[in-house]
mmCIF file of the N, C-alpha and C atoms, coordinates in Angstrom:
data_MODEL
# 
_entry.id   MODEL 
# 
loop_
_atom_site.group_PDB 
_atom_site.id 
_atom_site.type_symbol 
_atom_site.label_atom_id 
_atom_site.label_alt_id 
_atom_site.label_comp_id 
_atom_site.label_asym_id 
_atom_site.label_entity_id 
_atom_site.label_seq_id 
_atom_site.pdbx_PDB_ins_code 
_atom_site.Cartn_x 
_atom_site.Cartn_y 
_atom_site.Cartn_z 
_atom_site.occupancy 
_atom_site.B_iso_or_equiv 
_atom_site.pdbx_formal_charge 
_atom_site.auth_seq_id 
_atom_site.auth_comp_id 
_atom_site.auth_asym_id 
_atom_site.auth_atom_id 
_atom_site.pdbx_PDB_model_num 
ATOM 1   N N  . UNK A 1 1  ? 45.174 98.203 65.219 1.00 0.00 ? 1  UNK A N  1 
ATOM 2   C CA . UNK A 1 1  ? 44.003 97.420 65.561 1.00 0.00 ? 1  UNK A CA 1 
ATOM 3   C C  . UNK A 1 1  ? 43.317 98.064 66.757 1.00 0.00 ? 1  UNK A C  1 
ATOM 4   N N  . UNK A 1 2  ? 41.987 98.100 66.705 1.00 0.00 ? 2  UNK A N  1 
ATOM 5   C CA . UNK A 1 2  ? 41.219 98.671 67.805 1.00 0.00 ? 2  UNK A CA 1 
ATOM 6   C C  . UNK A 1 2  ? 41.223 97.721 69.000 1.00 0.00 ? 2  UNK A C  1 
ATOM 7   N N  . UNK A 1 3  ? 41.304 98.284 70.176 1.00 0.00 ? 3  UNK A N  1 
ATOM 8   C CA . UNK A 1 3  ? 41.256 97.497 71.400 1.00 0.00 ? 3  UNK A CA 1 
ATOM 9   C C  . UNK A 1 3  ? 39.814 97.407 71.885 1.00 0.00 ? 3  UNK A C  1 
ATOM 10  N N  . UNK A 1 4  ? 39.382 96.231 72.381 1.00 0.00 ? 4  UNK A N  1 
ATOM 11  C CA . UNK A 1 4  ? 38.020 96.089 72.885 1.00 0.00 ? 4  UNK A CA 1 
ATOM 12  C C  . UNK A 1 4  ? 37.766 97.028 74.064 1.00 0.00 ? 4  UNK A C  1 
ATOM 13  N N  . UNK A 1 5  ? 36.555 97.546 74.123 1.00 0.00 ? 5  UNK A N  1 
ATOM 14  C CA . UNK A 1 5  ? 36.124 98.375 75.243 1.00 0.00 ? 5  UNK A CA 1 
ATOM 15  C C  . UNK A 1 5  ? 34.880 97.750 75.850 1.00 0.00 ? 5  UNK A C  1 
ATOM 16  N N  . UNK A 1 6  ? 34.394 98.356 76.921 1.00 0.00 ? 6  UNK A N  1 
ATOM 17  C CA . UNK A 1 6  ? 33.200 97.809 77.565 1.00 0.00 ? 6  UNK A CA 1 
ATOM 18  C C  . UNK A 1 6  ? 31.997 97.830 76.639 1.00 0.00 ? 6  UNK A C  1 
ATOM 19  N N  . UNK A 1 7  ? 31.970 98.758 75.670 1.00 0.00 ? 7  UNK A N  1 
ATOM 20  C CA . UNK A 1 7  ? 30.840 98.831 74.745 1.00 0.00 ? 7  UNK A CA 1 
ATOM 21  C C  . UNK A 1 7  ? 31.048 97.959 73.506 1.00 0.00 ? 7  UNK A C  1 
ATOM 22  N N  . UNK A 1 8  ? 32.166 97.251 73.430 1.00 0.00 ? 8  UNK A N  1 
ATOM 23  C CA . UNK A 1 8  ? 32.442 96.393 72.287 1.00 0.00 ? 8  UNK A CA 1 
ATOM 24  C C  . UNK A 1 8  ? 31.443 95.244 72.228 1.00 0.00 ? 8  UNK A C  1 
ATOM 25  N N  . UNK A 1 9  ? 30.951 95.004 71.072 1.00 0.00 ? 9  UNK A N  1 
ATOM 26  C CA . UNK A 1 9  ? 30.003 93.905 70.869 1.00 0.00 ? 9  UNK A CA 1 
ATOM 27  C C  . UNK A 1 9  ? 30.758 92.584 70.772 1.00 0.00 ? 9  UNK A C  1 
ATOM 28  N N  . UNK A 1 10 ? 30.231 91.566 71.432 1.00 0.00 ? 10 UNK A N  1 
ATOM 29  C CA . UNK A 1 10 ? 30.819 90.234 71.462 1.00 0.00 ? 10 UNK A CA 1 
ATOM 30  C C  . UNK A 1 10 ? 30.216 89.388 70.342 1.00 0.00 ? 10 UNK A C  1 
ATOM 31  N N  . UNK A 1 11 ? 31.085 88.796 69.529 1.00 0.00 ? 11 UNK A N  1 
ATOM 32  C CA . UNK A 1 11 ? 30.657 87.916 68.437 1.00 0.00 ? 11 UNK A CA 1 
ATOM 33  C C  . UNK A 1 11 ? 31.236 86.527 68.691 1.00 0.00 ? 11 UNK A C  1 
ATOM 34  N N  . UNK A 1 12 ? 30.394 85.523 68.576 1.00 0.00 ? 12 UNK A N  1 
ATOM 35  C CA . UNK A 1 12 ? 30.812 84.135 68.726 1.00 0.00 ? 12 UNK A CA 1 
ATOM 36  C C  . UNK A 1 12 ? 30.780 83.465 67.354 1.00 0.00 ? 12 UNK A C  1 
ATOM 37  N N  . UNK A 1 13 ? 31.911 82.880 66.967 1.00 0.00 ? 13 UNK A N  1 
ATOM 38  C CA . UNK A 1 13 ? 32.018 82.125 65.714 1.00 0.00 ? 13 UNK A CA 1 
ATOM 39  C C  . UNK A 1 13 ? 32.000 80.644 66.073 1.00 0.00 ? 13 UNK A C  1 
ATOM 40  N N  . UNK A 1 14 ? 31.028 79.913 65.533 1.00 0.00 ? 14 UNK A N  1 
ATOM 41  C CA . UNK A 1 14 ? 30.958 78.464 65.746 1.00 0.00 ? 14 UNK A CA 1 
ATOM 42  C C  . UNK A 1 14 ? 31.222 77.804 64.397 1.00 0.00 ? 14 UNK A C  1 
ATOM 43  N N  . UNK A 1 15 ? 32.423 77.250 64.272 1.00 0.00 ? 15 UNK A N  1 
ATOM 44  C CA . UNK A 1 15 ? 32.847 76.638 63.014 1.00 0.00 ? 15 UNK A CA 1 
ATOM 45  C C  . UNK A 1 15 ? 33.901 75.588 63.326 1.00 0.00 ? 15 UNK A C  1 
ATOM 46  N N  . UNK A 1 16 ? 33.834 74.436 62.668 1.00 0.00 ? 16 UNK A N  1 
ATOM 47  C CA . UNK A 1 16 ? 34.792 73.362 62.941 1.00 0.00 ? 16 UNK A CA 1 
ATOM 48  C C  . UNK A 1 16 ? 36.070 73.472 62.122 1.00 0.00 ? 16 UNK A C  1 
ATOM 49  N N  . UNK A 1 17 ? 36.175 74.462 61.242 1.00 0.00 ? 17 UNK A N  1 
ATOM 50  C CA . UNK A 1 17 ? 37.368 74.655 60.424 1.00 0.00 ? 17 UNK A CA 1 
ATOM 51  C C  . UNK A 1 17 ? 38.265 75.710 61.083 1.00 0.00 ? 17 UNK A C  1 
ATOM 52  N N  . UNK A 1 18 ? 39.453 75.303 61.515 1.00 0.00 ? 18 UNK A N  1 
ATOM 53  C CA . UNK A 1 18 ? 40.328 76.220 62.252 1.00 0.00 ? 18 UNK A CA 1 
ATOM 54  C C  . UNK A 1 18 ? 40.792 77.393 61.385 1.00 0.00 ? 18 UNK A C  1 
ATOM 55  N N  . UNK A 1 19 ? 40.975 77.187 60.082 1.00 0.00 ? 19 UNK A N  1 
ATOM 56  C CA . UNK A 1 19 ? 41.367 78.300 59.207 1.00 0.00 ? 19 UNK A CA 1 
ATOM 57  C C  . UNK A 1 19 ? 40.273 79.366 59.163 1.00 0.00 ? 19 UNK A C  1 
ATOM 58  N N  . UNK A 1 20 ? 39.027 78.935 59.091 1.00 0.00 ? 20 UNK A N  1 
ATOM 59  C CA . UNK A 1 20 ? 37.907 79.868 59.085 1.00 0.00 ? 20 UNK A CA 1 
ATOM 60  C C  . UNK A 1 20 ? 37.823 80.601 60.415 1.00 0.00 ? 20 UNK A C  1 
ATOM 61  N N  . UNK A 1 21 ? 38.023 79.883 61.520 1.00 0.00 ? 21 UNK A N  1 
ATOM 62  C CA . UNK A 1 21 ? 38.019 80.520 62.850 1.00 0.00 ? 21 UNK A CA 1 
ATOM 63  C C  . UNK A 1 21 ? 39.069 81.622 62.923 1.00 0.00 ? 21 UNK A C  1 
ATOM 64  N N  . UNK A 1 22 ? 40.298 81.306 62.508 1.00 0.00 ? 22 UNK A N  1 
ATOM 65  C CA . UNK A 1 22 ? 41.400 82.266 62.566 1.00 0.00 ? 22 UNK A CA 1 
ATOM 66  C C  . UNK A 1 22 ? 41.104 83.474 61.682 1.00 0.00 ? 22 UNK A C  1 
ATOM 67  N N  . UNK A 1 23 ? 40.636 83.225 60.468 1.00 0.00 ? 23 UNK A N  1 
ATOM 68  C CA . UNK A 1 23 ? 40.332 84.299 59.517 1.00 0.00 ? 23 UNK A CA 1 
ATOM 69  C C  . UNK A 1 23 ? 39.264 85.239 60.072 1.00 0.00 ? 23 UNK A C  1 
ATOM 70  N N  . UNK A 1 24 ? 38.141 84.670 60.515 1.00 0.00 ? 24 UNK A N  1 
ATOM 71  C CA . UNK A 1 24 ? 37.045 85.501 61.015 1.00 0.00 ? 24 UNK A CA 1 
ATOM 72  C C  . UNK A 1 24 ? 37.439 86.256 62.280 1.00 0.00 ? 24 UNK A C  1 
ATOM 73  N N  . UNK A 1 25 ? 38.164 85.600 63.171 1.00 0.00 ? 25 UNK A N  1 
ATOM 74  C CA . UNK A 1 25 ? 38.590 86.261 64.408 1.00 0.00 ? 25 UNK A CA 1 
ATOM 75  C C  . UNK A 1 25 ? 39.500 87.447 64.091 1.00 0.00 ? 25 UNK A C  1 
ATOM 76  N N  . UNK A 1 26 ? 40.425 87.277 63.151 1.00 0.00 ? 26 UNK A N  1 
ATOM 77  C CA . UNK A 1 26 ? 41.329 88.366 62.775 1.00 0.00 ? 26 UNK A CA 1 
ATOM 78  C C  . UNK A 1 26 ? 40.547 89.530 62.166 1.00 0.00 ? 26 UNK A C  1 
ATOM 79  N N  . UNK A 1 27 ? 39.641 89.239 61.267 1.00 0.00 ? 27 UNK A N  1 
ATOM 80  C CA . UNK A 1 27 ? 38.845 90.290 60.610 1.00 0.00 ? 27 UNK A CA 1 
ATOM 81  C C  . UNK A 1 27 ? 37.968 91.015 61.634 1.00 0.00 ? 27 UNK A C  1 
ATOM 82  N N  . UNK A 1 28 ? 37.275 90.267 62.476 1.00 0.00 ? 28 UNK A N  1 
ATOM 83  C CA . UNK A 1 28 ? 36.346 90.875 63.437 1.00 0.00 ? 28 UNK A CA 1 
ATOM 84  C C  . UNK A 1 28 ? 37.077 91.663 64.523 1.00 0.00 ? 28 UNK A C  1 
ATOM 85  N N  . UNK A 1 29 ? 38.171 91.116 65.031 1.00 0.00 ? 29 UNK A N  1 
ATOM 86  C CA . UNK A 1 29 ? 38.960 91.859 66.024 1.00 0.00 ? 29 UNK A CA 1 
ATOM 87  C C  . UNK A 1 29 ? 39.522 93.137 65.416 1.00 0.00 ? 29 UNK A C  1 
ATOM 88  N N  . UNK A 1 30 ? 39.965 93.066 64.160 1.00 0.00 ? 30 UNK A N  1 
ATOM 89  C CA . UNK A 1 30 ? 40.482 94.244 63.470 1.00 0.00 ? 30 UNK A CA 1 
ATOM 90  C C  . UNK A 1 30 ? 39.427 95.311 63.260 1.00 0.00 ? 30 UNK A C  1 
ATOM 91  N N  . UNK A 1 31 ? 38.168 94.890 63.191 1.00 0.00 ? 31 UNK A N  1 
ATOM 92  C CA . UNK A 1 31 ? 37.064 95.832 63.019 1.00 0.00 ? 31 UNK A CA 1 
ATOM 93  C C  . UNK A 1 31 ? 36.564 96.375 64.358 1.00 0.00 ? 31 UNK A C  1 
ATOM 94  N N  . UNK A 1 32 ? 37.206 95.950 65.451 1.00 0.00 ? 32 UNK A N  1 
ATOM 95  C CA . UNK A 1 32 ? 36.845 96.488 66.758 1.00 0.00 ? 32 UNK A CA 1 
ATOM 96  C C  . UNK A 1 32 ? 35.880 95.651 67.570 1.00 0.00 ? 32 UNK A C  1 
ATOM 97  N N  . UNK A 1 33 ? 35.558 94.462 67.088 1.00 0.00 ? 33 UNK A N  1 
ATOM 98  C CA . UNK A 1 33 ? 34.671 93.575 67.827 1.00 0.00 ? 33 UNK A CA 1 
ATOM 99  C C  . UNK A 1 33 ? 35.483 92.645 68.718 1.00 0.00 ? 33 UNK A C  1 
ATOM 100 N N  . UNK A 1 34 ? 34.860 92.155 69.766 1.00 0.00 ? 34 UNK A N  1 
ATOM 101 C CA . UNK A 1 34 ? 35.453 91.112 70.593 1.00 0.00 ? 34 UNK A CA 1 
ATOM 102 C C  . UNK A 1 34 ? 34.942 89.787 70.044 1.00 0.00 ? 34 UNK A C  1 
ATOM 103 N N  . UNK A 1 35 ? 35.836 88.907 69.658 1.00 0.00 ? 35 UNK A N  1 
ATOM 104 C CA . UNK A 1 35 ? 35.442 87.680 68.983 1.00 0.00 ? 35 UNK A CA 1 
ATOM 105 C C  . UNK A 1 35 ? 35.968 86.461 69.722 1.00 0.00 ? 35 UNK A C  1 
ATOM 106 N N  . UNK A 1 36 ? 35.109 85.483 69.919 1.00 0.00 ? 36 UNK A N  1 
ATOM 107 C CA . UNK A 1 36 ? 35.530 84.200 70.470 1.00 0.00 ? 36 UNK A CA 1 
ATOM 108 C C  . UNK A 1 36 ? 35.068 83.111 69.510 1.00 0.00 ? 36 UNK A C  1 
ATOM 109 N N  . UNK A 1 37 ? 35.692 81.936 69.612 1.00 0.00 ? 37 UNK A N  1 
ATOM 110 C CA . UNK A 1 37 ? 35.384 80.856 68.684 1.00 0.00 ? 37 UNK A CA 1 
ATOM 111 C C  . UNK A 1 37 ? 35.068 79.571 69.438 1.00 0.00 ? 37 UNK A C  1 
ATOM 112 N N  . UNK A 1 38 ? 34.287 78.732 68.782 1.00 0.00 ? 38 UNK A N  1 
ATOM 113 C CA . UNK A 1 38 ? 33.981 77.390 69.271 1.00 0.00 ? 38 UNK A CA 1 
ATOM 114 C C  . UNK A 1 38 ? 34.030 76.464 68.070 1.00 0.00 ? 38 UNK A C  1 
ATOM 115 N N  . UNK A 1 39 ? 34.503 75.235 68.293 1.00 0.00 ? 39 UNK A N  1 
ATOM 116 C CA . UNK A 1 39 ? 34.706 74.324 67.183 1.00 0.00 ? 39 UNK A CA 1 
ATOM 117 C C  . UNK A 1 39 ? 33.666 73.253 67.003 1.00 0.00 ? 39 UNK A C  1 
ATOM 118 N N  . UNK A 1 40 ? 32.683 73.182 67.900 1.00 0.00 ? 40 UNK A N  1 
ATOM 119 C CA . UNK A 1 40 ? 31.639 72.168 67.773 1.00 0.00 ? 40 UNK A CA 1 
ATOM 120 C C  . UNK A 1 40 ? 30.372 72.634 68.472 1.00 0.00 ? 40 UNK A C  1 
ATOM 121 N N  . UNK A 1 41 ? 29.314 71.850 68.309 1.00 0.00 ? 41 UNK A N  1 
ATOM 122 C CA . UNK A 1 41 ? 28.010 72.226 68.862 1.00 0.00 ? 41 UNK A CA 1 
ATOM 123 C C  . UNK A 1 41 ? 28.057 72.324 70.388 1.00 0.00 ? 41 UNK A C  1 
ATOM 124 N N  . UNK A 1 42 ? 28.711 71.376 71.038 1.00 0.00 ? 42 UNK A N  1 
ATOM 125 C CA . UNK A 1 42 ? 28.752 71.375 72.501 1.00 0.00 ? 42 UNK A CA 1 
ATOM 126 C C  . UNK A 1 42 ? 29.470 72.610 73.049 1.00 0.00 ? 42 UNK A C  1 
ATOM 127 N N  . UNK A 1 43 ? 30.659 72.892 72.551 1.00 0.00 ? 43 UNK A N  1 
ATOM 128 C CA . UNK A 1 43 ? 31.384 74.064 73.057 1.00 0.00 ? 43 UNK A CA 1 
ATOM 129 C C  . UNK A 1 43 ? 30.689 75.364 72.643 1.00 0.00 ? 43 UNK A C  1 
ATOM 130 N N  . UNK A 1 44 ? 30.059 75.370 71.490 1.00 0.00 ? 44 UNK A N  1 
ATOM 131 C CA . UNK A 1 44 ? 29.283 76.539 71.071 1.00 0.00 ? 44 UNK A CA 1 
ATOM 132 C C  . UNK A 1 44 ? 28.104 76.791 71.979 1.00 0.00 ? 44 UNK A C  1 
ATOM 133 N N  . UNK A 1 45 ? 27.385 75.729 72.342 1.00 0.00 ? 45 UNK A N  1 
ATOM 134 C CA . UNK A 1 45 ? 26.241 75.865 73.255 1.00 0.00 ? 45 UNK A CA 1 
ATOM 135 C C  . UNK A 1 45 ? 26.693 76.348 74.625 1.00 0.00 ? 45 UNK A C  1 
ATOM 136 N N  . UNK A 1 46 ? 27.822 75.825 75.103 1.00 0.00 ? 46 UNK A N  1 
ATOM 137 C CA . UNK A 1 46 ? 28.359 76.273 76.390 1.00 0.00 ? 46 UNK A CA 1 
ATOM 138 C C  . UNK A 1 46 ? 28.756 77.749 76.333 1.00 0.00 ? 46 UNK A C  1 
ATOM 139 N N  . UNK A 1 47 ? 29.388 78.157 75.241 1.00 0.00 ? 47 UNK A N  1 
ATOM 140 C CA . UNK A 1 47 ? 29.799 79.555 75.094 1.00 0.00 ? 47 UNK A CA 1 
ATOM 141 C C  . UNK A 1 47 ? 28.599 80.485 75.043 1.00 0.00 ? 47 UNK A C  1 
ATOM 142 N N  . UNK A 1 48 ? 27.543 80.053 74.379 1.00 0.00 ? 48 UNK A N  1 
ATOM 143 C CA . UNK A 1 48 ? 26.327 80.866 74.308 1.00 0.00 ? 48 UNK A CA 1 
ATOM 144 C C  . UNK A 1 48 ? 25.754 81.091 75.701 1.00 0.00 ? 48 UNK A C  1 
ATOM 145 N N  . UNK A 1 49 ? 25.738 80.050 76.512 1.00 0.00 ? 49 UNK A N  1 
ATOM 146 C CA . UNK A 1 49 ? 25.178 80.153 77.857 1.00 0.00 ? 49 UNK A CA 1 
ATOM 147 C C  . UNK A 1 49 ? 26.047 81.004 78.781 1.00 0.00 ? 49 UNK A C  1 
ATOM 148 N N  . UNK A 1 50 ? 27.360 80.937 78.641 1.00 0.00 ? 50 UNK A N  1 
ATOM 149 C CA . UNK A 1 50 ? 28.242 81.665 79.557 1.00 0.00 ? 50 UNK A CA 1 
ATOM 150 C C  . UNK A 1 50 ? 28.569 83.080 79.087 1.00 0.00 ? 50 UNK A C  1 
ATOM 151 N N  . UNK A 1 51 ? 28.607 83.310 77.775 1.00 0.00 ? 51 UNK A N  1 
ATOM 152 C CA . UNK A 1 51 ? 29.024 84.609 77.253 1.00 0.00 ? 51 UNK A CA 1 
ATOM 153 C C  . UNK A 1 51 ? 27.880 85.512 76.816 1.00 0.00 ? 51 UNK A C  1 
ATOM 154 N N  . UNK A 1 52 ? 26.766 84.937 76.431 1.00 0.00 ? 52 UNK A N  1 
ATOM 155 C CA . UNK A 1 52 ? 25.630 85.696 75.880 1.00 0.00 ? 52 UNK A CA 1 
ATOM 156 C C  . UNK A 1 52 ? 26.095 86.684 74.800 1.00 0.00 ? 52 UNK A C  1 
ATOM 157 N N  . UNK A 1 53 ? 26.635 86.169 73.680 1.00 0.00 ? 53 UNK A N  1 
ATOM 158 C CA . UNK A 1 53 ? 27.151 87.052 72.630 1.00 0.00 ? 53 UNK A CA 1 
ATOM 159 C C  . UNK A 1 53 ? 26.045 87.872 71.971 1.00 0.00 ? 53 UNK A C  1 
ATOM 160 N N  . UNK A 1 54 ? 26.432 88.997 71.388 1.00 0.00 ? 54 UNK A N  1 
ATOM 161 C CA . UNK A 1 54 ? 25.490 89.848 70.672 1.00 0.00 ? 54 UNK A CA 1 
ATOM 162 C C  . UNK A 1 54 ? 25.135 89.262 69.310 1.00 0.00 ? 54 UNK A C  1 
ATOM 163 N N  . UNK A 1 55 ? 26.088 88.520 68.721 1.00 0.00 ? 55 UNK A N  1 
ATOM 164 C CA . UNK A 1 55 ? 25.897 87.942 67.396 1.00 0.00 ? 55 UNK A CA 1 
ATOM 165 C C  . UNK A 1 55 ? 26.602 86.595 67.333 1.00 0.00 ? 55 UNK A C  1 
ATOM 166 N N  . UNK A 1 56 ? 26.003 85.642 66.650 1.00 0.00 ? 56 UNK A N  1 
ATOM 167 C CA . UNK A 1 56 ? 26.604 84.325 66.468 1.00 0.00 ? 56 UNK A CA 1 
ATOM 168 C C  . UNK A 1 56 ? 26.736 84.064 64.972 1.00 0.00 ? 56 UNK A C  1 
ATOM 169 N N  . UNK A 1 57 ? 27.956 83.770 64.537 1.00 0.00 ? 57 UNK A N  1 
ATOM 170 C CA . UNK A 1 57 ? 28.193 83.335 63.162 1.00 0.00 ? 57 UNK A CA 1 
ATOM 171 C C  . UNK A 1 57 ? 28.326 81.821 63.217 1.00 0.00 ? 57 UNK A C  1 
ATOM 172 N N  . UNK A 1 58 ? 27.405 81.134 62.577 1.00 0.00 ? 58 UNK A N  1 
ATOM 173 C CA . UNK A 1 58 ? 27.245 79.700 62.767 1.00 0.00 ? 58 UNK A CA 1 
ATOM 174 C C  . UNK A 1 58 ? 27.397 78.945 61.451 1.00 0.00 ? 58 UNK A C  1 
ATOM 175 N N  . UNK A 1 59 ? 28.325 77.996 61.432 1.00 0.00 ? 59 UNK A N  1 
ATOM 176 C CA . UNK A 1 59 ? 28.484 77.109 60.282 1.00 0.00 ? 59 UNK A CA 1 
ATOM 177 C C  . UNK A 1 59 ? 27.315 76.125 60.305 1.00 0.00 ? 59 UNK A C  1 
ATOM 178 N N  . UNK A 1 60 ? 26.700 75.893 59.170 1.00 0.00 ? 60 UNK A N  1 
ATOM 179 C CA . UNK A 1 60 ? 25.552 74.982 59.161 1.00 0.00 ? 60 UNK A CA 1 
ATOM 180 C C  . UNK A 1 60 ? 25.969 73.514 59.209 1.00 0.00 ? 60 UNK A C  1 
ATOM 181 N N  . UNK A 1 61 ? 27.209 73.209 58.859 1.00 0.00 ? 61 UNK A N  1 
ATOM 182 C CA . UNK A 1 61 ? 27.670 71.820 58.870 1.00 0.00 ? 61 UNK A CA 1 
ATOM 183 C C  . UNK A 1 61 ? 28.879 71.710 59.793 1.00 0.00 ? 61 UNK A C  1 
ATOM 184 N N  . UNK A 1 62 ? 28.666 71.181 60.972 1.00 0.00 ? 62 UNK A N  1 
ATOM 185 C CA . UNK A 1 62 ? 29.705 71.076 61.995 1.00 0.00 ? 62 UNK A CA 1 
ATOM 186 C C  . UNK A 1 62 ? 30.063 69.610 62.214 1.00 0.00 ? 62 UNK A C  1 
ATOM 187 N N  . UNK A 1 63 ? 30.880 69.068 61.336 1.00 0.00 ? 63 UNK A N  1 
ATOM 188 C CA . UNK A 1 63 ? 31.276 67.668 61.467 1.00 0.00 ? 63 UNK A CA 1 
ATOM 189 C C  . UNK A 1 63 ? 30.072 66.756 61.366 1.00 0.00 ? 63 UNK A C  1 
ATOM 190 N N  . UNK A 1 64 ? 29.863 65.940 62.386 1.00 0.00 ? 64 UNK A N  1 
ATOM 191 C CA . UNK A 1 64 ? 28.738 65.006 62.404 1.00 0.00 ? 64 UNK A CA 1 
ATOM 192 C C  . UNK A 1 64 ? 27.434 65.693 62.806 1.00 0.00 ? 64 UNK A C  1 
ATOM 193 N N  . UNK A 1 65 ? 27.543 66.898 63.338 1.00 0.00 ? 65 UNK A N  1 
ATOM 194 C CA . UNK A 1 65 ? 26.361 67.602 63.830 1.00 0.00 ? 65 UNK A CA 1 
ATOM 195 C C  . UNK A 1 65 ? 26.007 68.742 62.883 1.00 0.00 ? 65 UNK A C  1 
ATOM 196 N N  . UNK A 1 66 ? 24.900 69.380 63.184 1.00 0.00 ? 66 UNK A N  1 
ATOM 197 C CA . UNK A 1 66 ? 24.391 70.437 62.332 1.00 0.00 ? 66 UNK A CA 1 
ATOM 198 C C  . UNK A 1 66 ? 24.283 71.753 63.099 1.00 0.00 ? 66 UNK A C  1 
ATOM 199 N N  . UNK A 1 67 ? 24.582 72.832 62.406 1.00 0.00 ? 67 UNK A N  1 
ATOM 200 C CA . UNK A 1 67 ? 24.372 74.149 62.986 1.00 0.00 ? 67 UNK A CA 1 
ATOM 201 C C  . UNK A 1 67 ? 22.906 74.401 63.286 1.00 0.00 ? 67 UNK A C  1 
ATOM 202 N N  . UNK A 1 68 ? 22.026 73.672 62.603 1.00 0.00 ? 68 UNK A N  1 
ATOM 203 C CA . UNK A 1 68 ? 20.605 73.816 62.863 1.00 0.00 ? 68 UNK A CA 1 
ATOM 204 C C  . UNK A 1 68 ? 20.249 73.338 64.275 1.00 0.00 ? 68 UNK A C  1 
ATOM 205 N N  . UNK A 1 69 ? 21.049 72.403 64.828 1.00 0.00 ? 69 UNK A N  1 
ATOM 206 C CA . UNK A 1 69 ? 20.833 71.962 66.200 1.00 0.00 ? 69 UNK A CA 1 
ATOM 207 C C  . UNK A 1 69 ? 21.081 73.100 67.178 1.00 0.00 ? 69 UNK A C  1 
ATOM 208 N N  . UNK A 1 70 ? 22.095 73.894 66.908 1.00 0.00 ? 70 UNK A N  1 
ATOM 209 C CA . UNK A 1 70 ? 22.376 75.049 67.754 1.00 0.00 ? 70 UNK A CA 1 
ATOM 210 C C  . UNK A 1 70 ? 21.240 76.065 67.640 1.00 0.00 ? 70 UNK A C  1 
ATOM 211 N N  . UNK A 1 71 ? 20.769 76.267 66.424 1.00 0.00 ? 71 UNK A N  1 
ATOM 212 C CA . UNK A 1 71 ? 19.649 77.192 66.208 1.00 0.00 ? 71 UNK A CA 1 
ATOM 213 C C  . UNK A 1 71 ? 18.423 76.744 66.990 1.00 0.00 ? 71 UNK A C  1 
ATOM 214 N N  . UNK A 1 72 ? 18.128 75.457 66.966 1.00 0.00 ? 72 UNK A N  1 
ATOM 215 C CA . UNK A 1 72 ? 16.982 74.942 67.717 1.00 0.00 ? 72 UNK A CA 1 
ATOM 216 C C  . UNK A 1 72 ? 17.201 75.080 69.225 1.00 0.00 ? 72 UNK A C  1 
ATOM 217 N N  . UNK A 1 73 ? 18.430 74.868 69.678 1.00 0.00 ? 73 UNK A N  1 
ATOM 218 C CA . UNK A 1 73 ? 18.753 75.049 71.092 1.00 0.00 ? 73 UNK A CA 1 
ATOM 219 C C  . UNK A 1 73 ? 18.475 76.495 71.503 1.00 0.00 ? 73 UNK A C  1 
ATOM 220 N N  . UNK A 1 74 ? 18.888 77.450 70.670 1.00 0.00 ? 74 UNK A N  1 
ATOM 221 C CA . UNK A 1 74 ? 18.655 78.852 70.975 1.00 0.00 ? 74 UNK A CA 1 
ATOM 222 C C  . UNK A 1 74 ? 17.165 79.197 71.013 1.00 0.00 ? 74 UNK A C  1 
ATOM 223 N N  . UNK A 1 75 ? 16.442 78.642 70.092 1.00 0.00 ? 75 UNK A N  1 
ATOM 224 C CA . UNK A 1 75 ? 14.991 78.899 70.072 1.00 0.00 ? 75 UNK A CA 1 
ATOM 225 C C  . UNK A 1 75 ? 14.307 78.351 71.323 1.00 0.00 ? 75 UNK A C  1 
ATOM 226 N N  . UNK A 1 76 ? 14.800 77.231 71.829 1.00 0.00 ? 76 UNK A N  1 
ATOM 227 C CA . UNK A 1 76 ? 14.184 76.630 73.004 1.00 0.00 ? 76 UNK A CA 1 
ATOM 228 C C  . UNK A 1 76 ? 14.445 77.443 74.270 1.00 0.00 ? 76 UNK A C  1 
ATOM 229 N N  . UNK A 1 77 ? 15.489 78.258 74.247 1.00 0.00 ? 77 UNK A N  1 
ATOM 230 C CA . UNK A 1 77 ? 15.828 79.088 75.415 1.00 0.00 ? 77 UNK A CA 1 
ATOM 231 C C  . UNK A 1 77 ? 15.155 80.418 75.306 1.00 0.00 ? 77 UNK A C  1 
# 
């Protein structure tokens, strides 16, 4: 497995399904990306503000909330 470097791109996965989080994190880390996960809109929004990821993989249906809310939050910033 490749180890993250300073030039490694950061990917944030926002998904409420823990199996999907684990699967995507394993695949992305194995491909040399630095991957972090969030399980809901609130923690995803906080991660976006603190980490500034290069790419966000966003589930459109996050429990009672919608991934579209995160998209609108990003557009407002």
